[in-house]
C-alpha positions as CSV (number, residue, x, y, z in Angstrom):
1,X,-7.5,-66.0,-56.8
2,X,-8.9,-68.7,-53.6
3,X,-6.9,-69.3,-50.9
4,X,-6.1,-71.6,-49.6
5,X,-3.8,-73.1,-46.5
6,X,0.1,-73.1,-46.7
7,X,0.3,-77.0,-45.7
8,X,-2.6,-78.5,-49.0
9,X,-1.0,-80.4,-51.4
10,X,2.3,-80.6,-49.4
11,X,3.7,-83.9,-48.3
12,X,5.3,-84.3,-44.5
13,X,8.3,-84.5,-45.9
14,X,7.4,-81.2,-47.0
15,X,6.9,-80.3,-44.1
16,X,9.5,-81.7,-42.1
17,X,10.9,-79.0,-40.2
18,X,9.0,-76.0,-40.5
19,X,8.6,-74.5,-37.6
20,X,4.6,-73.4,-36.8
21,X,2.6,-72.8,-33.9
22,X,0.0,-75.3,-33.7
23,X,-4.2,-74.1,-32.2
24,X,-6.4,-76.5,-30.4
25,X,-9.9,-76.0,-31.1
26,X,-9.7,-76.7,-26.4
27,X,-7.2,-73.0,-27.1
28,X,-3.9,-75.3,-26.2
29,X,-1.4,-73.3,-28.7
30,X,2.0,-75.4,-29.3
31,X,4.7,-74.1,-30.9
32,X,7.8,-76.5,-32.9
33,X,9.0,-77.7,-36.0
34,X,7.5,-80.7,-37.8
35,X,9.4,-84.2,-38.8
36,X,8.3,-86.0,-42.0
37,X,5.4,-87.2,-40.6
38,X,4.1,-83.2,-40.2
39,X,4.4,-84.0,-36.0
40,X,5.7,-81.8,-33.9
41,X,9.1,-83.8,-33.0
42,X,9.8,-83.3,-29.6
43,X,12.6,-85.4,-29.3
44,X,13.2,-88.7,-27.5
45,X,11.4,-90.1,-30.3
46,X,8.4,-88.9,-29.2
47,X,5.8,-87.1,-30.8
48,X,2.3,-84.4,-30.4
49,X,0.4,-85.4,-33.3
50,X,-0.4,-83.2,-35.6
51,X,-1.5,-84.8,-38.6
52,X,-3.1,-87.7,-39.7
53,X,-0.5,-88.8,-42.3
54,X,1.2,-91.7,-41.2
55,X,4.7,-91.5,-43.3
56,X,6.4,-89.2,-45.2
57,X,4.3,-89.8,-48.5
58,X,1.1,-88.9,-47.0
59,X,-0.8,-85.6,-47.5
60,X,-0.3,-83.6,-45.0
61,X,-3.7,-82.7,-43.2
62,X,-4.4,-82.0,-39.3
63,X,-5.9,-83.9,-37.4
64,X,-10.0,-82.7,-36.7
65,X,-9.6,-81.3,-33.2
66,X,-6.7,-78.7,-34.6
67,X,-8.2,-75.0,-35.2
68,X,-5.3,-74.3,-37.0
69,X,-1.5,-74.5,-38.2
70,X,0.7,-71.0,-38.7
71,X,4.3,-70.8,-39.6
72,X,6.4,-68.8,-37.9
73,X,8.2,-65.9,-38.5
74,X,12.0,-66.4,-39.9
75,X,14.8,-64.3,-37.9
76,X,16.0,-63.3,-40.9
77,X,12.9,-61.5,-41.4
78,X,11.7,-58.0,-39.9
79,X,7.5,-58.3,-39.6
80,X,5.6,-54.6,-41.0
81,X,2.4,-55.2,-39.7
82,X,0.8,-52.1,-41.9
83,X,0.0,-52.5,-45.6
84,X,1.4,-48.9,-46.3
85,X,4.9,-50.2,-45.4
86,X,5.0,-52.3,-47.8
87,X,7.4,-52.4,-50.6
88,X,8.6,-54.2,-53.4
89,X,10.7,-57.1,-52.9
90,X,9.0,-57.5,-49.1
91,X,6.9,-60.9,-48.8
92,X,3.2,-60.6,-48.9
93,X,1.9,-63.3,-46.1
94,X,-2.3,-63.5,-46.6
95,X,-4.0,-64.3,-43.4
96,X,-4.3,-68.3,-44.9
97,X,-0.2,-68.3,-44.5
98,X,0.5,-68.7,-47.9
99,X,3.0,-66.0,-49.2
100,X,3.9,-63.4,-51.9
101,X,6.8,-61.9,-53.1
102,X,5.6,-58.7,-53.8
103,X,7.4,-56.9,-57.3
104,X,5.3,-54.1,-57.6
105,X,3.2,-51.4,-55.1
106,X,0.8,-48.9,-56.4
107,X,-0.6,-46.7,-53.4
108,X,-3.1,-46.0,-55.3
109,X,-4.6,-48.9,-55.8
110,X,-7.8,-48.8,-53.4
111,X,-8.2,-53.0,-53.1
112,X,-4.8,-54.3,-54.1
113,X,-1.5,-52.1,-53.5
114,X,0.6,-55.3,-53.5
115,X,1.3,-57.3,-57.2
116,X,3.4,-60.4,-56.7
117,X,4.2,-62.6,-59.9
118,X,3.3,-65.9,-60.2
119,X,5.0,-68.1,-63.2
120,X,1.8,-69.5,-64.4
121,X,-0.2,-67.1,-64.8
122,X,1.7,-63.0,-64.6
123,X,1.0,-60.4,-62.6
124,X,-1.5,-60.5,-60.1
125,X,-3.1,-58.0,-57.2
126,X,-3.8,-59.3,-54.1
127,X,-6.8,-57.8,-52.1
128,X,-5.8,-55.7,-48.8
129,X,-8.3,-58.1,-47.9
130,X,-6.3,-60.9,-47.6
131,X,-3.4,-59.0,-45.7
132,X,-1.9,-60.6,-42.4
133,X,1.3,-59.3,-42.4
134,X,4.4,-58.4,-44.8
135,X,8.1,-60.0,-44.1
136,X,11.3,-57.9,-45.4
137,X,14.5,-59.8,-45.6
138,X,17.4,-58.0,-42.4
139,X,20.3,-56.6,-44.2
140,X,23.1,-59.1,-43.8
141,X,25.3,-57.9,-40.9
142,X,29.3,-56.5,-41.8
143,X,31.2,-59.4,-41.5
144,X,35.2,-60.1,-41.6
145,X,35.3,-60.7,-46.3
146,X,39.3,-60.4,-46.4
147,X,42.7,-60.7,-44.1
148,X,44.3,-57.8,-41.6
149,X,42.5,-56.1,-39.1
150,X,38.6,-56.3,-38.2
151,X,36.4,-54.1,-35.6
152,X,33.0,-55.3,-33.9
153,X,30.3,-53.4,-33.0
154,X,32.0,-53.2,-29.5
155,X,35.5,-51.7,-30.8
156,X,37.2,-54.7,-30.1
157,X,39.8,-56.2,-32.3
158,X,39.9,-59.4,-34.3
159,X,42.5,-60.9,-37.0
160,X,41.6,-62.7,-39.7
161,X,43.7,-64.8,-41.8
162,X,43.2,-67.4,-43.9
163,X,39.3,-67.7,-43.5
164,X,39.2,-67.8,-40.6
165,X,39.1,-64.6,-37.6
166,X,40.5,-64.9,-34.2
167,X,39.2,-62.2,-31.3
168,X,42.9,-60.4,-30.2
169,X,41.3,-57.5,-27.9
170,X,38.5,-58.7,-25.1
171,X,38.4,-55.3,-24.7
172,X,40.2,-52.6,-23.6
173,X,42.7,-52.0,-21.9
174,X,42.9,-56.0,-21.8
175,X,44.3,-57.4,-24.0
176,X,44.7,-61.0,-24.7
177,X,44.0,-63.8,-27.4
178,X,41.7,-66.8,-27.8
179,X,42.9,-70.3,-29.1
180,X,40.4,-70.8,-30.9
181,X,40.0,-69.6,-34.9
182,X,36.5,-69.0,-35.8
183,X,34.8,-69.2,-39.2
184,X,33.7,-65.4,-40.5
185,X,30.2,-67.0,-40.3
186,X,30.1,-69.1,-36.7
187,X,27.9,-67.8,-33.7
188,X,31.1,-66.1,-32.1
189,X,32.2,-64.0,-35.0
190,X,28.5,-63.4,-35.9
191,X,27.4,-62.2,-32.1
192,X,30.0,-59.3,-32.5
193,X,29.0,-57.8,-36.3
194,X,28.8,-55.7,-37.9
195,X,32.3,-55.2,-38.6
196,X,34.2,-53.0,-40.4
197,X,38.0,-52.8,-41.2
198,X,40.4,-51.3,-38.7
199,X,42.5,-48.3,-39.4
200,X,46.2,-48.7,-38.5
201,X,46.1,-46.0,-35.7
202,X,42.8,-47.3,-34.6
203,X,44.3,-51.6,-33.8
């Protein structure tokens, strides 16, 4: 299997929104989010040129003075740096930045421990030499999912009613009701996760 950069064959539109680290040949390193022309969006209608493309339909191609462009890790994934710790369900990240979902691991194989499955060609054992790291999906924190009282990670009590959540106890001996009801996946609720249903004697 020939390895190619993760951006090869993609248009600016397909690259839009990706969080990347760009290294220039002079040693400058910049991280940022790509816009639909493949450049790093600096805000206020300004961009840092990284691609030769001039609109969203052009193929992404780094400008000449760029040494490398890498995808940055997603906060929803744990990074695995030792190939011996990779397991089924992880995502194999190759040296060129391409990612392959792992559907089998064979610890007895000398040159390729991890297998990916391609819809167009079937299973393929990936070379250990091409391993950069792996990504493992982090378990989703337990959030309130039905009406009732809930305790957060710090022991604070929350009420869920009709699909919204309200903090009803700020801390021990400091009762107070917030005026705002939050959605269960809001920043305020996620920061207090994981939750567990409160028993009558705890509330």
